[in-house]
Biopython code that builds the backbone (N, CA, C, O; Angstrom):
import numpy as np
from Bio.PDB.StructureBuilder import StructureBuilder

atoms = [
    (1, "MET", "N", (12.374, 31.795, -127.601)),
    (1, "MET", "CA", (11.687, 30.750, -128.809)),
    (1, "MET", "C", (12.299, 29.283, -128.498)),
    (1, "MET", "O", (13.526, 29.203, -128.432)),
    (2, "PRO", "N", (11.729, 28.430, -128.355)),
    (2, "PRO", "CA", (12.429, 26.982, -128.339)),
    (2, "PRO", "C", (12.552, 26.488, -129.626)),
    (2, "PRO", "O", (11.734, 26.472, -130.547)),
    (3, "GLU", "N", (13.984, 25.984, -129.541)),
    (3, "GLU", "CA", (14.433, 25.248, -130.937)),
    (3, "GLU", "C", (14.043, 24.018, -130.836)),
    (3, "GLU", "O", (14.092, 23.292, -129.843)),
    (4, "ARG", "N", (13.503, 23.704, -132.279)),
    (4, "ARG", "CA", (13.282, 22.373, -132.832)),
    (4, "ARG", "C", (14.471, 21.552, -132.820)),
    (4, "ARG", "O", (15.585, 22.040, -133.012)),
    (5, "LYS", "N", (14.258, 20.203, -132.580)),
    (5, "LYS", "CA", (15.866, 19.269, -132.359)),
    (5, "LYS", "C", (16.212, 18.999, -134.066)),
    (5, "LYS", "O", (17.386, 18.820, -134.389)),
    (6, "ASP", "N", (15.328, 18.986, -134.918)),
    (6, "ASP", "CA", (15.761, 18.634, -136.252)),
    (6, "ASP", "C", (15.994, 20.023, -136.991)),
    (6, "ASP", "O", (16.050, 19.990, -138.220)),
    (7, "GLN", "N", (16.126, 21.184, -136.367)),
    (7, "GLN", "CA", (16.474, 22.375, -137.094)),
    (7, "GLN", "C", (17.815, 22.697, -136.558)),
    (7, "GLN", "O", (17.998, 22.720, -135.341)),
    (8, "VAL", "N", (18.731, 22.939, -137.374)),
    (8, "VAL", "CA", (19.999, 23.464, -137.316)),
    (8, "VAL", "C", (20.231, 25.041, -137.455)),
    (8, "VAL", "O", (20.104, 25.699, -138.487)),
    (9, "ASP", "N", (20.613, 25.518, -136.144)),
    (9, "ASP", "CA", (20.820, 27.084, -136.333)),
    (9, "ASP", "C", (21.994, 27.390, -137.287)),
    (9, "ASP", "O", (23.007, 26.695, -137.367)),
    (10, "LEU", "N", (21.751, 28.476, -137.982)),
    (10, "LEU", "CA", (22.613, 28.837, -139.104)),
    (10, "LEU", "C", (23.477, 29.895, -138.826)),
    (10, "LEU", "O", (24.334, 30.292, -139.616)),
    (11, "LYS", "N", (23.266, 30.373, -137.686)),
    (11, "LYS", "CA", (24.316, 31.540, -136.790)),
    (11, "LYS", "C", (24.408, 32.706, -137.644)),
    (11, "LYS", "O", (25.392, 32.933, -138.347)),
    (12, "SER", "N", (23.033, 33.698, -137.562)),
    (12, "SER", "CA", (23.038, 34.864, -138.403)),
    (12, "SER", "C", (24.580, 35.313, -138.629)),
    (12, "SER", "O", (25.362, 35.260, -137.680)),
    (13, "SER", "N", (24.940, 35.694, -139.732)),
    (13, "SER", "CA", (25.920, 36.599, -140.091)),
    (13, "SER", "C", (26.104, 37.961, -139.334)),
    (13, "SER", "O", (27.178, 38.540, -139.171)),
    (14, "VAL", "N", (24.660, 38.439, -138.828)),
    (14, "VAL", "CA", (24.458, 39.777, -138.250)),
    (14, "VAL", "C", (25.087, 39.540, -136.986)),
    (14, "VAL", "O", (25.596, 40.549, -136.498)),
    (15, "ALA", "N", (25.202, 38.395, -136.266)),
    (15, "ALA", "CA", (25.799, 38.441, -135.033)),
    (15, "ALA", "C", (27.234, 38.761, -135.252)),
    (15, "ALA", "O", (27.619, 39.187, -134.163)),
    (16, "SER", "N", (28.171, 38.777, -136.042)),
    (16, "SER", "CA", (29.240, 39.261, -136.490)),
    (16, "SER", "C", (29.793, 40.806, -135.979)),
    (16, "SER", "O", (30.885, 41.216, -135.585)),
    (17, "VAL", "N", (28.667, 41.336, -136.163)),
    (17, "VAL", "CA", (28.598, 42.725, -136.113)),
    (17, "VAL", "C", (28.527, 43.198, -134.672)),
    (17, "VAL", "O", (29.101, 44.197, -134.240)),
    (18, "GLY", "N", (27.778, 42.392, -133.993)),
    (18, "GLY", "CA", (27.669, 42.938, -132.288)),
    (18, "GLY", "C", (26.614, 42.193, -131.985)),
    (18, "GLY", "O", (25.888, 41.634, -132.807)),
    (19, "GLU", "N", (26.471, 42.161, -130.455)),
    (19, "GLU", "CA", (25.442, 41.531, -129.703)),
    (19, "GLU", "C", (23.946, 42.308, -129.825)),
    (19, "GLU", "O", (22.884, 41.688, -129.772)),
    (20, "LYS", "N", (24.042, 43.731, -129.993)),
    (20, "LYS", "CA", (22.993, 44.337, -129.958)),
    (20, "LYS", "C", (23.141, 45.369, -131.440)),
    (20, "LYS", "O", (24.121, 46.085, -131.646)),
    (21, "VAL", "N", (22.146, 45.272, -132.222)),
    (21, "VAL", "CA", (22.031, 45.973, -133.461)),
    (21, "VAL", "C", (21.094, 46.767, -133.879)),
    (21, "VAL", "O", (20.029, 46.392, -133.388)),
    (22, "THR", "N", (20.917, 47.971, -134.756)),
    (22, "THR", "CA", (19.878, 48.319, -135.283)),
    (22, "THR", "C", (19.894, 47.921, -136.457)),
    (22, "THR", "O", (20.961, 47.817, -137.062)),
    (23, "LYS", "N", (18.783, 47.637, -136.983)),
    (23, "LYS", "CA", (18.460, 47.460, -138.746)),
    (23, "LYS", "C", (17.651, 48.445, -139.288)),
    (23, "LYS", "O", (16.790, 49.121, -138.726)),
    (24, "ILE", "N", (18.001, 48.452, -140.381)),
    (24, "ILE", "CA", (17.155, 49.409, -141.328)),
    (24, "ILE", "C", (16.401, 48.671, -142.334)),
    (24, "ILE", "O", (17.010, 48.575, -143.400)),
    (25, "ILE", "N", (15.265, 48.129, -142.304)),
    (25, "ILE", "CA", (14.731, 47.328, -143.654)),
    (25, "ILE", "C", (14.029, 48.094, -144.540)),
    (25, "ILE", "O", (13.228, 49.002, -144.321)),
    (26, "HIS", "N", (14.483, 47.551, -145.731)),
    (26, "HIS", "CA", (14.050, 48.220, -146.942)),
    (26, "HIS", "C", (13.144, 47.427, -147.749)),
    (26, "HIS", "O", (13.482, 46.567, -148.562)),
    (27, "PHE", "N", (11.749, 47.853, -147.406)),
    (27, "PHE", "CA", (10.768, 46.920, -148.349)),
    (27, "PHE", "C", (10.600, 47.069, -149.800)),
    (27, "PHE", "O", (10.983, 48.104, -150.346)),
    (28, "SER", "N", (10.019, 46.051, -150.512)),
    (28, "SER", "CA", (9.781, 46.046, -151.722)),
    (28, "SER", "C", (8.886, 47.415, -152.369)),
    (28, "SER", "O", (9.065, 47.901, -153.486)),
    (29, "GLY", "N", (7.900, 47.870, -151.353)),
    (29, "GLY", "CA", (6.983, 48.754, -151.919)),
    (29, "GLY", "C", (7.767, 50.124, -151.731)),
    (29, "GLY", "O", (7.085, 51.085, -152.090)),
    (30, "GLY", "N", (8.937, 50.428, -151.291)),
    (30, "GLY", "CA", (9.841, 51.452, -151.176)),
    (30, "GLY", "C", (9.629, 51.827, -149.536)),
    (30, "GLY", "O", (10.431, 52.691, -149.179)),
    (31, "ASN", "N", (8.753, 51.378, -148.504)),
    (31, "ASN", "CA", (8.832, 51.586, -147.306)),
    (31, "ASN", "C", (9.875, 51.329, -146.567)),
    (31, "ASN", "O", (10.363, 50.257, -146.925)),
    (32, "LYS", "N", (10.640, 51.968, -145.414)),
    (32, "LYS", "CA", (11.859, 51.655, -144.758)),
    (32, "LYS", "C", (11.357, 51.520, -143.078)),
    (32, "LYS", "O", (10.489, 52.268, -142.627)),
    (33, "ARG", "N", (11.900, 50.672, -142.407)),
    (33, "ARG", "CA", (11.373, 50.555, -141.061)),
    (33, "ARG", "C", (12.609, 50.410, -140.180)),
    (33, "ARG", "O", (13.423, 49.544, -140.503)),
    (34, "THR", "N", (12.857, 51.208, -139.033)),
    (34, "THR", "CA", (14.216, 51.282, -138.166)),
    (34, "THR", "C", (13.755, 50.506, -137.043)),
    (34, "THR", "O", (12.733, 50.741, -136.397)),
    (35, "VAL", "N", (14.815, 49.287, -136.792)),
    (35, "VAL", "CA", (14.319, 48.463, -135.620)),
    (35, "VAL", "C", (15.667, 48.644, -134.863)),
    (35, "VAL", "O", (16.760, 48.355, -135.350)),
    (36, "GLU", "N", (15.449, 49.203, -133.499)),
    (36, "GLU", "CA", (16.535, 49.407, -132.822)),
    (36, "GLU", "C", (16.698, 48.027, -131.745)),
    (36, "GLU", "O", (15.784, 47.218, -131.585)),
    (37, "HIS", "N", (17.965, 47.941, -131.090)),
    (37, "HIS", "CA", (18.014, 46.913, -129.837)),
    (37, "HIS", "C", (17.651, 45.580, -130.069)),
    (37, "HIS", "O", (16.977, 44.888, -129.306)),
    (38, "VAL", "N", (18.255, 45.148, -131.456)),
    (38, "VAL", "CA", (17.920, 44.071, -131.953)),
    (38, "VAL", "C", (18.927, 43.223, -131.161)),
    (38, "VAL", "O", (20.098, 43.547, -130.966)),
    (39, "ASP", "N", (18.212, 41.873, -130.641)),
    (39, "ASP", "CA", (19.313, 40.830, -130.179)),
    (39, "ASP", "C", (19.745, 39.937, -131.016)),
    (39, "ASP", "O", (19.048, 38.937, -131.188)),
    (40, "THR", "N", (21.048, 40.089, -131.763)),
    (40, "THR", "CA", (21.601, 38.937, -132.598)),
    (40, "THR", "C", (21.571, 37.771, -132.277)),
    (40, "THR", "O", (21.546, 36.962, -133.205)),
    (41, "GLY", "N", (21.564, 37.273, -130.934)),
    (41, "GLY", "CA", (21.529, 35.718, -130.746)),
    (41, "GLY", "C", (20.098, 35.087, -131.131)),
    (41, "GLY", "O", (19.998, 33.880, -131.347)),
    (42, "THR", "N", (18.962, 35.986, -131.209)),
    (42, "THR", "CA", (17.680, 35.642, -131.353)),
    (42, "THR", "C", (17.202, 35.500, -132.747)),
    (42, "THR", "O", (16.016, 35.285, -132.997)),
    (43, "ILE", "N", (18.068, 35.612, -133.610)),
    (43, "ILE", "CA", (17.511, 36.006, -135.212)),
    (43, "ILE", "C", (17.244, 34.507, -135.639)),
    (43, "ILE", "O", (18.181, 33.712, -135.555)),
    (44, "LYS", "N", (16.257, 34.170, -136.002)),
    (44, "LYS", "CA", (15.667, 32.611, -136.478)),
    (44, "LYS", "C", (15.356, 32.994, -138.009)),
    (44, "LYS", "O", (14.530, 33.843, -138.341)),
    (45, "GLN", "N", (16.164, 32.219, -138.907)),
    (45, "GLN", "CA", (15.275, 32.783, -140.542)),
    (45, "GLN", "C", (14.516, 31.484, -140.926)),
    (45, "GLN", "O", (14.786, 30.400, -140.408)),
    (46, "GLY", "N", (13.420, 31.677, -141.990)),
    (46, "GLY", "CA", (12.803, 30.928, -142.352)),
    (46, "GLY", "C", (11.970, 31.425, -143.192)),
    (46, "GLY", "O", (12.572, 32.147, -143.988)),
    (47, "GLN", "N", (10.506, 31.360, -143.452)),
    (47, "GLN", "CA", (10.095, 31.787, -144.487)),
    (47, "GLN", "C", (9.846, 33.663, -143.961)),
    (47, "GLN", "O", (9.799, 34.682, -144.650)),
    (48, "PHE", "N", (9.725, 33.427, -142.320)),
    (48, "PHE", "CA", (9.602, 34.860, -141.907)),
    (48, "PHE", "C", (11.037, 35.123, -141.066)),
    (48, "PHE", "O", (11.447, 34.247, -140.305)),
    (49, "THR", "N", (11.537, 35.977, -141.191)),
    (49, "THR", "CA", (12.650, 36.159, -140.173)),
    (49, "THR", "C", (12.164, 36.811, -138.894)),
    (49, "THR", "O", (11.568, 37.888, -138.863)),
    (50, "LYS", "N", (12.556, 35.857, -137.547)),
    (50, "LYS", "CA", (12.522, 36.223, -136.376)),
    (50, "LYS", "C", (13.186, 36.595, -135.603)),
    (50, "LYS", "O", (14.150, 35.858, -135.395)),
    (51, "PHE", "N", (13.114, 37.778, -134.813)),
    (51, "PHE", "CA", (14.236, 38.234, -133.701)),
    (51, "PHE", "C", (13.380, 39.263, -132.699)),
    (51, "PHE", "O", (12.330, 39.837, -132.989)),
    (52, "LYS", "N", (14.146, 39.339, -131.390)),
    (52, "LYS", "CA", (13.620, 39.989, -130.626)),
    (52, "LYS", "C", (14.508, 41.344, -130.410)),
    (52, "LYS", "O", (15.631, 41.478, -130.894)),
    (53, "THR", "N", (13.883, 42.273, -129.659)),
    (53, "THR", "CA", (14.283, 43.322, -129.309)),
    (53, "THR", "C", (13.966, 43.841, -127.915)),
    (53, "THR", "O", (13.160, 43.058, -127.412)),
    (54, "ASP", "N", (14.206, 44.644, -127.237)),
    (54, "ASP", "CA", (14.054, 44.848, -125.809)),
    (54, "ASP", "C", (12.546, 44.774, -125.430)),
    (54, "ASP", "O", (12.106, 44.455, -124.325)),
    (55, "ASN", "N", (11.875, 45.099, -126.460)),
    (55, "ASN", "CA", (10.506, 45.162, -126.073)),
    (55, "ASN", "C", (9.329, 44.248, -126.463)),
    (55, "ASN", "O", (8.278, 44.192, -125.824)),
    (56, "CYS", "N", (9.677, 43.349, -127.871)),
    (56, "CYS", "CA", (8.948, 43.030, -128.492)),
    (56, "CYS", "C", (9.377, 41.789, -129.559)),
    (56, "CYS", "O", (10.572, 41.958, -129.801)),
    (57, "LEU", "N", (8.995, 40.899, -130.113)),
    (57, "LEU", "CA", (9.176, 39.982, -130.869)),
    (57, "LEU", "C", (9.151, 40.649, -132.168)),
    (57, "LEU", "O", (8.340, 41.575, -132.155)),
    (58, "VAL", "N", (9.693, 40.520, -133.179)),
    (58, "VAL", "CA", (9.450, 40.896, -134.542)),
    (58, "VAL", "C", (9.448, 39.850, -135.557)),
    (58, "VAL", "O", (10.391, 39.060, -135.499)),
    (59, "MET", "N", (8.632, 39.693, -136.422)),
    (59, "MET", "CA", (8.460, 38.798, -137.486)),
    (59, "MET", "C", (8.328, 39.584, -138.889)),
    (59, "MET", "O", (7.474, 40.456, -139.044)),
    (60, "ILE", "N", (9.260, 39.200, -139.923)),
    (60, "ILE", "CA", (9.234, 40.274, -141.230)),
    (60, "ILE", "C", (9.120, 38.603, -142.363)),
    (60, "ILE", "O", (9.782, 37.565, -142.360)),
    (61, "ASN", "N", (8.107, 39.022, -143.083)),
    (61, "ASN", "CA", (8.102, 38.178, -144.496)),
    (61, "ASN", "C", (9.283, 38.502, -145.500)),
    (61, "ASN", "O", (9.309, 39.565, -146.121)),
    (62, "ASP", "N", (10.206, 37.581, -145.620)),
    (62, "ASP", "CA", (11.300, 37.914, -146.332)),
    (62, "ASP", "C", (11.300, 38.108, -147.930)),
    (62, "ASP", "O", (12.114, 38.717, -148.623)),
    (63, "ALA", "N", (9.836, 37.220, -148.403)),
    (63, "ALA", "CA", (9.611, 37.878, -149.685)),
    (63, "ALA", "C", (9.427, 39.166, -150.069)),
    (63, "ALA", "O", (9.528, 39.529, -151.241)),
    (64, "ASN", "N", (9.082, 40.096, -148.883)),
    (64, "ASN", "CA", (8.562, 41.712, -149.289)),
    (64, "ASN", "C", (9.998, 42.611, -148.750)),
    (64, "ASN", "O", (9.888, 43.793, -148.428)),
    (65, "VAL", "N", (11.353, 41.872, -148.702)),
    (65, "VAL", "CA", (12.356, 42.640, -148.128)),
    (65, "VAL", "C", (13.293, 43.006, -149.247)),
    (65, "VAL", "O", (13.593, 41.945, -149.796)),
    (66, "ASP", "N", (13.824, 43.894, -149.771)),
    (66, "ASP", "CA", (14.778, 44.277, -150.748)),
    (66, "ASP", "C", (16.143, 44.069, -150.031)),
    (66, "ASP", "O", (16.996, 43.324, -150.513)),
    (67, "MET", "N", (16.344, 44.804, -148.769)),
    (67, "MET", "CA", (17.343, 45.042, -148.263)),
    (67, "MET", "C", (17.259, 45.205, -146.755)),
    (67, "MET", "O", (16.234, 45.596, -146.196)),
    (68, "ILE", "N", (18.593, 44.829, -146.004)),
    (68, "ILE", "CA", (18.577, 45.350, -144.717)),
    (68, "ILE", "C", (19.850, 45.545, -144.240)),
    (68, "ILE", "O", (20.618, 44.584, -144.287)),
    (69, "GLU", "N", (20.376, 46.983, -143.623)),
    (69, "GLU", "CA", (21.211, 47.519, -143.433)),
    (69, "GLU", "C", (21.490, 47.322, -141.797)),
    (69, "GLU", "O", (20.679, 47.717, -140.960)),
    (70, "VAL", "N", (22.461, 46.808, -141.532)),
    (70, "VAL", "CA", (22.899, 46.986, -139.837)),
    (70, "VAL", "C", (23.844, 47.653, -139.247)),
    (70, "VAL", "O", (24.829, 47.974, -139.911)),
    (71, "PHE", "N", (23.769, 47.929, -138.169)),
    (71, "PHE", "CA", (24.487, 49.136, -137.693)),
    (71, "PHE", "C", (25.063, 48.442, -136.160)),
    (71, "PHE", "O", (24.104, 47.949, -135.566)),
    (72, "GLU", "N", (25.862, 48.347, -135.688)),
    (72, "GLU", "CA", (26.467, 48.150, -134.270)),
    (72, "GLU", "C", (26.024, 49.257, -133.473)),
    (72, "GLU", "O", (26.236, 50.425, -133.799)),
    (73, "GLU", "N", (25.228, 48.809, -132.118)),
    (73, "GLU", "CA", (25.269, 49.758, -131.313)),
    (73, "GLU", "C", (25.875, 50.101, -130.287)),
    (73, "GLU", "O", (25.619, 51.179, -129.750)),
]
sb = StructureBuilder()
sb.init_structure("model")
sb.init_model(0)
sb.init_chain("A")
sb.init_seg("    ")
for serial, (resi, resn, name, xyz) in enumerate(atoms, 1):
    if name == "N":
        sb.init_residue(resn, " ", resi, " ")
    sb.init_atom(name, np.array(xyz, "f"), 0.0, 1.0, " ", f" {name:<3s}", serial, name[0])
structure = sb.get_structure()
């Protein structure tokens, strides 16, 4: 993902857990999704949080998330 020049990288605190992590995302409706092999260096926050895994780009609407659990791989 190319960075905009006027955008500051906030250095996600998840990166302090490890370079690759597993996230369990708890959505407001009660659903949970597990995302493995998240590259913490690719996390970008905005209205949608975006990050890459080994196989895809994931985009999550933050308004629908209650909690995220993060585990080191």
